[in-house]
N, C-alpha and C positions, 0 to 999 in steps of 0.2 A: 435399507440404507442406514436408518437410525441405529439398529442393533449392531451393524458392522462398525459404525463410527464409535459407538460406545465402547465396544471391545477394543478397538484400536487405541482410543484415548486412554482407556484404563491400562492398556499394556504400556503406553508411553509413560503415563503417570508423572510427567515432569521430573523423572529421575534421569540425571545426565551422567555420562561417564566422565572420568577425570579429564580426558582429552577434550570433550565437549565443553566442560566447565572452563577449562583453561582458554579455549578458543573464544568463548563468549566474553570472558573477562578481557582478553587481549584485544578483541575487536572493539569493545566498548571503550577501552583506553585509547585506542587509535582514533576512533571517531570523535571523542571528546577533544583530543589534541588537535585534530583537523578543524573542529569548530572554533577552538580558542584562537587559532591562527587565521580564522575567517577564510579558510580555503575550501571548506565543504560543510554543508548542513543538510539534514534530511528533509526538513519542512520546506516545501516549495513556497509557502507564503512568507517565510522568513528571509529567503534568499534575496529578494529585491532590497530589503533593508540593509543588507551587508555592505552595499556600496558606500552608504554614508558612514558606516562604521569603519570601513577600510580607509577612507579618506579623512577620518577624524571629525566628521560632522555629527556623529552620534557617539555617546559614551557606551562603555561596555555594559554598565548597569541598565541603561535604557534599552539597548539592543536585547539584552537578556530578558528584560521584562516583556518585550514584544514576543520573543520566542516562547516564553512561559505561557503567555496569554493565548497564543495560537496553538499550543501543543498540549496543555494540561488535560483538556477534555478528551482528546484522542488517547492519551496515555491511560487514564483511569476509566474512561467510559468505553473504550474499544480495545486497546492493546491488552490490558490485563484480563478483561473478561474473555477475549478470544483465546489467549494463551491458556487460561485455566480450564476452559471448556473443551479445547482441542488437544491439549498437551503439546502444542507446537508454538514456539516463539515467533514473534512478528516484529517488523521494523518500528511500529508505533511504540511498542514496549521497550525496545532496546535503544533506538536511535533518537527519538524525540527527547528523552531525558538527557542523553549525552550532548545534544545540541545546546540545551539550556545550561548544563553544568560546564561545558567547555567554554561557552561565551562568557559566563559569569566568573569563571576562575580568574583571580587577579594575577596569577603567575603561570608561565608556560608549563613549568614542571608539575604544577598542581592539577592541571586539567586532566592529564592521563590518569592520575591517581584517583580523581573523583569519578572518571568514567569507569575505571576498573572496579571501584567500590560499588557503583551501580550494577555492573555486570555480576558481581558477586551476590548482591542482594537478590537479583533475579534468579540465578541458578541455585542458590541455597535457600532462598525464602519462599519461592513459589511452590515448591514441593510440600513444605509444611502447611502453607495456606490451602493447598489443594486437598491434603488429607483432612485438615480441620473442616473444610466446607463439606466434604463428602460424608463426614461423620455427623452432620447436623440432622435433626428430624426432617427438615425440609431441604432437600439436596438441590439447591438452585443451579449448581454447576452442571449436573447431569441434565437438568431441565433445559439448560441453554443449548444443548446439542440439538434441540428441536430447530434451531436456526439453520442447520446445514442444508436441509432440502430446499427451502425458498431461496437461500443464497445461491446454491449451485444451479438451480433451474432458471430463476429470474435473471441471473447474470448472463445467461446465454442470449438474452434479448438486446444487449447493449448495442450490437452493430445495427440492428433494425431501427432502434431509437435514434442512433446517430445519423443514419441515412435519411430518416424522416425529418430531422431537424435541419439538415443541410440541403437536401435535394427534394423535399416535398413528400406529399402523401402517397403518390402513386408508386414511386420507387421504394418508399418506406414500407408500403403494404406488400410489395413484391418481395422485399427482403424478409419481412415478417413471415410471409407464407412459406418461403424457402426454409427459414429457421424452424418453423413448426414441423414442416414435413421431414426435415433431417433429424429432428429430435425423435419423432415417432418412428422413423425408419431405424435409427440407431438402437432405440429401446427394443425394437422387434427383432432386428437381424443380428446386432452385436450387443447383447445384454451385458457383457463384461466391460464394455467401454463406457466412460462417462458420457451421458447422452448429449450434453451440450457441446462437446468438443468439435465434432464435424460441423455443427451448425455455426459455431463461432468462427471457425476457419473460413467457411464460405461467406459468412456475413461480412467479416473484415475485408476479404478480397473484393467483395462487391462494392464496399464503401471506397476502398482505394481505387478501384477501377472507375467508379463514377467521378472521383476527384481528379484523377489523371486525365480522363476524357475531357472534363471541364477545362483544365489548364491547357490542354492541347488546342481545344477550340478557341480559347481566349488568345493563345499565342498566335494562331493562324490569323485571327481577326486583327491583331495589332501589328503583325509583321514577323516578329521573332520572340522567342522566350526571353532572350537577353533584354530586349527592349521592354518587355513586360516587367522585368525585375529591376529596371534601371534606378528606380527611386527607393529600393529596399536595402537590404543588408549589404549587398555587393555593389553599391553605387560608387565606390571609389574612396580614395583617401580624403577627399574634400567633404564627404558626408560625416558630420560629427558622430552619428550613431555607429558608422563603420569604424571610426577611430576608437570609440569606446569599446566596441567589440574586439578590436585588434589588441588593445591593451589588456582586456580581460583574458583573452586566449593566451597571450604571452605570459601573464602572471601564473596561470595554471600550468603551463609547460615548464616553468622554472622549478616547479615542485613535483615533477613527474615521478620521482622515486616514491614519494609519499603516497601518491594516488595508486601506484602499482601495488604497494603494500596493502592499501585499503581494498583494492579489487581482489587481491589474493585472500584476504581475511573474510570478506563477505561471501565470495564464491565458495570457499571451503566450508563456511557455516551452512550455506544452502545445501552443499553436498552431504553433510552429516545428517540430513533429514530431521533436524530438530528446529528448523526455521522455515517459515512460509512468507512470501512477499506480499500476500494479499488475503482478503477475507475468504474468498472461495478457495484459494490455494491452501490455506491452513487446514480446511476440512479435507481437501483431497490428499494432502500429505498425511494427515491423521489416518486416512483409510489405506495408505500405501500406494496411491495412484500417482506416481511421480511423473510419468509421461504426460498425463492429463494436466497436472499442476504446472509443468513446464509450458505446455501449450497455452494455458490461461494467462500466465505471467508474460509470455511472449507477446500476446495480443495487447496487453496493457502498455507495452513499450510504445506502440504507435500513438497512444493517447498522451503520453507524457514526454516523449523525446523532444518535440519542438519547444515545449515549455521549459524543460530542463536546459536545453541548449541555449535558448535565448536569454534566460535569466542568468545562466552561468557566464555567458559572454558579456552581458551587461554589467554584472556585479563583480566578476572575478572570483566567485565562489561556486564550486561545483556541487553536485549531489553526492551524498554519502554513498548511495548505491549506483552512482553514475546514471546511465540510461536504464538501469535495472536489468540489463541483459545478463548480468552475472547470476541473477536468480534462476532463470530457466536452464541456463548452461550448467550451473552447479547441481541442480536436481538430477541431471542425466549423466554426470561424470562418475567414473568407477571408484575413485578414492579421493580423500581430501588433498593429497599432495599434487595430483594432477589438477584438481580444481584450483589450488592456489596458483599454480603456474599459468593456467589458462585465464584465471581471473585477473592476474597481473597484466597479461598480454592484452586482454580485452579493455581494461581501463587505460592502458597506454595508447591503444588505437583510438579510443573515444576522445581522450584529451587532445591528441595530435590532430584529430579530424574535426574538432569543434568549429574552426573557422570555415572550413569547406561546407560543413553542415549548415552553418548560418547563412552562407551565400546561397546554397541550394534552396533553403526554405524561403529566401527572398524571391526566388524565381518561380516557386510553385505555390501560389497563394491558396488554391483550393485544397491541396494536400496539407498545407500548414493549418488551414482552418478546420480541416476534418479532425485534427487532433483535439481541438477545443470541443467540438461536438462529441467526440469519443469520451473525453473526460466528463462532460456533462451527462452523457448517457450512462456511463458507468456509475456516476453518483446517483442518478435517478433510479436505476435498477437496484443497486445495492441499498439505497435508502428505503425503498419499499420492502425489499427482501428482509432487511434487518428489523424493520418495524414489525412486519408480519411474523417473522420468526420469533421475535421477542414476545409477542402476544401469545404465540403457541407455547413458548417456554413458561410464561406466566400462568397459562391455563393448566399446563402439566404439573406445576408445583403447587398451585392454589385454586384451581377452578375459577369460578366467577369472581371470588374475592381477589385472587391473584391478578386477574385481568383488570379489576377495578383499581387496585393499588398501582400496578405497573403502568397501565394506560393513563391513569390519573396523573402520575408523576411525569409522564411524557407530555401530556397536555399542559400541565402546570409549567413545565420548562418552556413550551411554546408561548404560553401567555406571558411569561416573564421576560420575553425577548431572547430566549435561547442562551442562558448562561453556560449551558453545556451544548456543544455543537450538535446539530440534528443527527448526524450519522452515529454519534456516540451516545445520544440521549436514551435510546431504547435499551441497549444492553446495560447501561448504567442504572436504568429504572428496574431492570430485572434483578441486578445485584442488590439494590436498595430494597426492592420488594421482597427478595428472599430473606434478607435480614429482618424485615418487619414481620414476615410470616413466622419466622422462628421465634421472634419475641412474643407474638400472639400465642404461639404454641406453649411456650413456657409459662405464660399467664393463664393457661387453660381456656383460651378463647378461640382456638383454631385446632382442627384435626386435619393432619395431612391428607391429601387426596389419595383414596384407595387405588392401588395399582399405578401410583405416580411414577416419576422418572426412575429408571433403573439402569 
C-alpha cells in the first residue's frame, strides 16, 4: 500500500492542468464571496457565530478573529501537510482560509479577489514547496505517507465506536466483531477492494438500524411519532426556535442561484480527482480508488448532516460544501460538466429541503443523536490514526530521534493547553520535526536513516 501510494502521489506531484487551476481559483473566489455575505462558511464551529454577525451584534473583525482562531491550526497543521503528502487538495486547505478572508474583507468586491488570490497561492505555490521538500536530505513529505495505513484501517472502526457510545457495550462489541470479520474477509476474497469499505457499509447500517428501532419503540410507548416531536423543531409557529429556523431557511432560499453555483463548483472540483473531502479520502484518491473514496465520504454525511442542517437553519448560513454529498457524487461522475450540473441540482434540493429536514430531525431523536456519536467516533478513530501514523512518519525520517522530536512537540502542545488543535498537532509536529532534522543534518549532527522514506 505504501509503495502504491508513493507512486500515485509522485505521479500527481501537485501539478495541475490549466483547467484545474482555473477551477480552484474560481471556487475559492466564490466561497470567499459567500463567506463575506454570511451565506456560507466551511467551519462548522464558526457557523453559530454568524447569527450575531448577520444581525449586527458582532463586528466583521470580531467574527473574522473567531474564524481565524478556529481554523488556523487545521489549515497549517492538517490541510497543508495532507495536500503535500498525498498530492490531493482538501477542504481545510482551500475553504477554511476563504472563510477568514471573506469575512474579514471590508468590501463585497474585495472578498472574491482575496479568495481567488488564495486559490492561486495554493495551485501555484504548493508544487514548488513540494519539490523543495522532496529535495531535502530528510524528505519528511514522503515519510508522511506512512500515515495512510493507520488512517485507512482505523477509520473503518468508527461505526462500531458510535454504536458503543450510543447503544452500549454489547451492541458495540457485536458491531466491532462484524467489522473485523468483514475486513478479514475482504482482504482474503477481494484483495483489490479497500478492506474497510464493506465493513463501514454494514457498520453504518447497523447504527442506523439500532437508532430507527429505538425511535419506533419510543413512538409506540408515547402514542405517535408526531407526539414525540411536538416540543422540537416542528412544534409550530409559536415555538421561537421554529420561527428562527423558518427565517434562516427563507434567507438561504432567497440566494438559491449562488448556492447552485457553489454546488456546481465544488462537485466539479471533486470530479477532477485533485480534491478529497477527508483524511482517508485523500489517500484513497491518491491511489486512484475513487469508488472507495465516494463510499467513505458518503458515510461521513450521516455524521454531519444534522449538525449542518440545524446550524444552517438557526444561523441563516449554510455549509460551503452543503451536506457534503457533492463530494462522493463528484468522484463518480464522468466529466466536470456533468458534475457541475448535478452539483447545482443537489445544492438546490438541499437548500429547498432544509425546513423539512429540520422537522424530521425533531421527530427522530435517536437518529439525530447518532450523528453526534458518529462525529465523535470519527474524531476518535482519526485522532489515534493520525497520531500513530505521524509517529511512524517520524520514525521513517529520523528513527528514535525523529520520534523524540515529533512526539515531544506533540506532548508539549498538550501540556501548553493545545494551541494547535489535537487533530492537527501530530502532522504539524512531523513538519516541524522534519525541518529540525534537516537543520541538524546541515550542522553535521544527524545522519538520515538508511533506507528511509522513498
